[in-house]
Structure formats: C-alpha cells, structure tokens
Backbone as CSV, one residue per row, in Angstrom:
resi,resn,N_x,N_y,N_z,CA_x,CA_y,CA_z,C_x,C_y,C_z
1,UNK,65.330,290.988,93.368,65.723,290.591,92.332,67.196,290.152,92.288
2,UNK,67.510,289.046,91.984,68.971,288.801,91.690,69.152,288.025,90.360
3,UNK,70.635,288.453,90.017,70.854,287.728,88.809,72.369,287.300,88.958
4,UNK,72.758,286.329,88.193,74.237,285.815,88.209,74.890,286.050,87.072
5,UNK,75.820,286.658,86.890,76.735,287.032,85.600,77.926,286.388,85.869
6,UNK,78.575,286.118,84.598,79.889,285.455,84.889,80.712,286.371,84.193
7,UNK,82.222,286.423,84.863,83.267,287.097,84.335,84.659,286.455,84.329
8,UNK,85.703,286.881,83.777,86.980,286.307,83.784,88.106,287.208,83.843
9,UNK,89.196,286.747,84.605,90.147,287.787,85.027,91.301,287.398,84.044
10,UNK,92.325,288.104,83.670,93.406,288.093,82.521,94.212,286.647,82.804
11,UNK,94.056,286.074,84.014,94.793,284.614,83.922,93.714,283.780,83.792
12,UNK,92.616,284.050,83.214,91.569,283.137,82.643,90.523,282.428,83.634
13,UNK,90.749,282.838,84.872,90.070,282.316,86.218,88.612,282.878,86.028
14,UNK,87.805,282.392,86.130,86.139,282.421,85.927,85.588,282.844,87.350
15,UNK,84.971,283.749,87.409,84.127,284.363,88.723,82.778,284.468,88.376
16,UNK,81.907,284.207,89.561,80.361,284.659,89.482,80.313,285.771,90.060
17,UNK,79.536,286.786,89.278,79.286,288.075,89.861,77.406,287.938,90.091
18,UNK,77.203,288.301,91.588,75.745,288.334,91.795,75.430,289.784,91.807
19,UNK,74.497,289.957,91.166,73.740,291.298,91.170,72.351,291.331,91.774
20,UNK,72.501,292.317,92.708,71.160,292.449,93.487,70.697,293.764,93.323
21,UNK,69.271,293.804,93.518,68.884,295.298,93.329,68.219,295.392,94.876
22,UNK,69.045,296.542,95.593,69.019,296.776,96.555,68.134,297.994,96.933
23,UNK,67.430,298.102,97.899,66.439,299.203,98.067,67.133,300.349,98.778
24,UNK,67.078,301.581,98.249,67.809,302.710,98.870,67.398,303.040,100.267
25,UNK,68.295,303.681,100.834,68.332,303.947,102.029,67.643,305.266,102.219
26,UNK,66.876,305.522,103.208,66.389,306.988,103.680,67.598,307.747,103.551
27,UNK,67.389,309.022,103.185,68.596,310.087,102.911,69.717,309.880,101.796
28,UNK,69.942,308.693,101.386,70.853,308.363,100.394,70.363,308.183,99.051
29,UNK,70.793,309.038,97.955,70.267,308.911,96.528,68.601,309.022,96.750
30,UNK,68.096,309.792,97.730,66.596,309.937,97.776,65.655,308.733,97.772
31,UNK,66.492,307.845,98.390,65.787,306.435,98.499,65.656,305.522,97.266
32,UNK,66.215,305.998,96.205,66.306,305.261,95.047,66.697,303.876,94.983
33,UNK,66.290,302.777,94.553,66.927,301.464,94.676,68.241,301.570,93.796
34,UNK,69.089,300.498,93.867,70.107,300.477,92.995,70.790,299.029,92.904
35,UNK,71.746,298.950,92.035,72.094,297.441,91.828,73.252,297.420,92.667
36,UNK,73.733,296.359,93.319,74.879,296.147,94.047,75.319,294.695,93.440
37,UNK,76.651,294.608,93.454,77.686,293.824,92.804,78.636,293.248,93.825
38,UNK,78.492,291.736,94.001,79.472,290.899,94.665,79.945,289.678,93.902
39,UNK,81.027,288.953,94.314,81.451,287.977,93.861,80.683,286.829,94.634
40,UNK,80.718,285.342,94.087,79.754,284.534,94.676,80.205,284.336,96.544
41,UNK,81.532,284.920,96.765,81.815,284.678,97.975,81.619,285.741,99.052
42,UNK,80.946,286.902,98.451,80.638,288.159,99.008,81.251,289.181,98.909
43,UNK,82.606,288.969,98.162,83.512,289.928,97.990,82.949,291.243,97.140
44,UNK,83.089,292.160,97.617,82.437,293.490,96.772,82.926,293.997,95.357
45,UNK,82.181,294.166,94.640,82.506,294.268,93.040,81.861,295.699,92.406
46,UNK,82.367,296.440,91.677,82.037,297.712,91.141,82.003,297.517,89.780
47,UNK,80.763,297.974,89.118,80.568,297.609,87.779,81.144,298.902,87.270
48,UNK,82.134,298.698,86.214,82.854,299.890,85.707,82.225,300.150,84.303
49,UNK,81.601,299.151,83.554,80.943,299.477,82.319,80.152,298.084,81.948
50,UNK,79.606,297.968,80.730,78.760,296.872,80.418,79.320,295.506,80.658
51,UNK,80.777,295.573,80.131,81.582,294.486,80.193,82.464,294.213,81.253
52,UNK,82.800,295.423,82.196,83.971,295.381,83.195,83.645,295.502,84.576
53,UNK,83.968,294.835,85.447,83.775,294.891,86.686,85.021,294.956,87.457
54,UNK,85.152,295.630,88.630,86.470,295.667,89.251,86.391,295.258,90.795
55,UNK,87.084,294.386,91.004,87.058,293.616,92.452,87.682,294.927,93.600
56,UNK,86.767,295.304,94.546,87.066,296.386,95.153,88.535,296.095,96.109
57,UNK,88.537,294.857,96.636,89.496,294.934,97.585,90.986,294.574,96.963
58,UNK,91.101,294.269,95.713,92.415,294.075,95.117,92.455,295.112,94.129
59,UNK,91.368,295.783,93.316,91.712,296.640,92.236,91.471,295.836,90.925
60,UNK,91.526,294.557,91.052,91.905,293.850,89.807,90.492,294.030,88.918
61,UNK,90.569,294.042,87.618,89.329,294.101,86.513,89.131,292.677,86.074
62,UNK,87.898,292.435,85.918,87.279,291.109,85.216,86.226,291.624,84.160
63,UNK,86.412,290.771,83.192,85.590,291.083,82.121,84.314,290.066,81.942
64,UNK,83.354,290.576,81.558,81.959,289.791,81.497,82.313,288.859,80.349
65,UNK,81.531,287.304,80.533,81.782,286.424,79.667,80.285,285.932,79.572
66,UNK,80.001,285.097,78.446,78.886,284.486,78.198,79.167,282.795,78.912
67,UNK,78.032,282.496,79.473,78.283,281.175,80.138,78.015,280.211,79.052
C-alpha cells in the first residue's frame, strides 16, 4: 500500500512524502508491518506527529499540507 502526502518547509517549498506499508523483518518488531516514509526522490523521512515530518539527512522539519 502506497500513499502520497504533501508537506511544506519553512521557506514555502513543497515536498511529496511517500508513505509505504513495509512488511516487518524476521526478528525486528516481531515481524509487524510498519509505515516507511520517504520524499519522492527517495530521501528518508521520519514522521514526528500527524502534521510534521523530519528529513533525516538534514534534520529539517516539514509540515503536512492539503493538496
């Protein structure tokens, strides 16, 4: 399952955040599936809360927006 979300940084730049449901690996989290987030270019993103993501490589926060 894949979903596209949209977010914006403090400078007003818009980003596409891809949410994927990834099957759990044996021995990690007891094999439970989890959501994985990346920007559209593949850059890893961490979901902080319902409205906020953090770009892992830069530490920058981006805020969810409606398309």
